N, C-alpha and C positions, 0 to 999 in steps of 0.2 A: 445431680450427684457429683461429688468431687472425687476425682480419681487421684490416687496417690501413685506417684511414680516409684517403681521399685528401683532400688539401687542395683547397679550392675554387679554381677557376681565378681567378687574379688578373688583372684587366684591365690595360691599359696604365697607365703612370704619368701622372698628370694634368699634362701639360706645358703645357697652355693657360694655367693660372694663372701659371706661371713666365714664359711669353712675355708675358703681360699686364703683369706687374710690370716686366720689363725694358723693355718698350715705354713704360710710364709714366715710368720713370726717364730714358729717352732724351729724351722730350718735356720733362721737367722741366729737365734740364741744357741742352737747346737754348734754352729760354726764359730760364733764370736765368743762363746763361753769356753771354759777349760773343761775338757773331758777327762783329763788325767786326774788321778787321785792326788790330794795335796801331799806335799813332802812331809815326812815324819818330823816331829819336833825334836827328836833326839839327834838329828843330823845337823851339824854346823858347817855351813859352806865356807870356802876359802875366801878371804878378802884380798882383793887385788888393787885396792885404791892407793896403797903405798908403793907399788911397783913403778919403776921408771919405764916410760914408753920408749921403745926403740924401733927404728925403721928396719925393714928387712935388709940383710947385708948387701944384696945386689940391687938396691933401689936407688933411683936417681932422686936426690933431695933438692927441692927448689925453695930457697929462702924467700922471705917476704919482699926483699928488694929485687927478686928475680934471678939472683946468682945461683949457680948450680954447684952441687957437691956430690961426689961419689966415693964411698968408702973413706970418708974423712978428708979427702983432697978436693980443693976447689978446682972447678973446671972453667975453661974459657968459653965453651959453648956445647951445644947438644952433640955436635960432631965428635968432640973429645970424649964424651960419654960412650958413644957408639964404638969408637976405637978401643977404649979400655974394656968395656963390657963384653965386646965380641971375642976377646981373648979367652975369657972365662966361661961364657955361656952363649948359646945362640940367641939371636935378637928376636925370637918369636914373641915372648911375653915380657913386657917392660913394666916394672912397678915404679910409679912416681909418687913421692911423698911431698906434697906441697905444704908450705906454711899456711896457717889459718888466715893470715893477713895478705896472702898473695892475691893479686887481682886475677880474676877469671880469664881475662884476655891473655895474660902471660902464660897461664896454664894451657890454654888452647893453642898458643903459638908453639910451646914446647911439645905438646902431644902431636900436633900436626907435623912438626919437623921430624919427630921420631917415626911417624908413619911413612913419611917420604923417604927416610933413610933405611927403611926395611922392617920396622917393627910391625908384626901382624896384629897384636893386641896391646893396648896401653891401659893398665889398671891404675886407678888413683887410690892410694892407701889412705884411709881416714880413721879417725878416732871414733869409737862408738861409746857414747856415754850411757850408763845405766842409771836411771833415776830411782 
């Protein structure tokens, strides 16, 4: 007589893994998606594309060739900025406006010099483009 082997009992399907994946996807879409209601169609937002961009008044401007400017006057070096700026405000926070074509090495040199001369924080002011 031929004996047939019984198949081993299979346990339940592992649905916990599927539930975990679905739960993680739910969390991802809740964070990545917008939860705020859409803006009303009757509201027209202000357009700022025609406005001229201007640096903050007490910012150190670095041109693409590495030369420095403060309040419209050309400076001989970072030390000259520290002398002029410290008259009007403490040298705690310094805002630097670099030209887009300025090499990063020059920006690092200026920021390091500012830190050595007493600046606690150096902020780089950039343009934020909205697409």
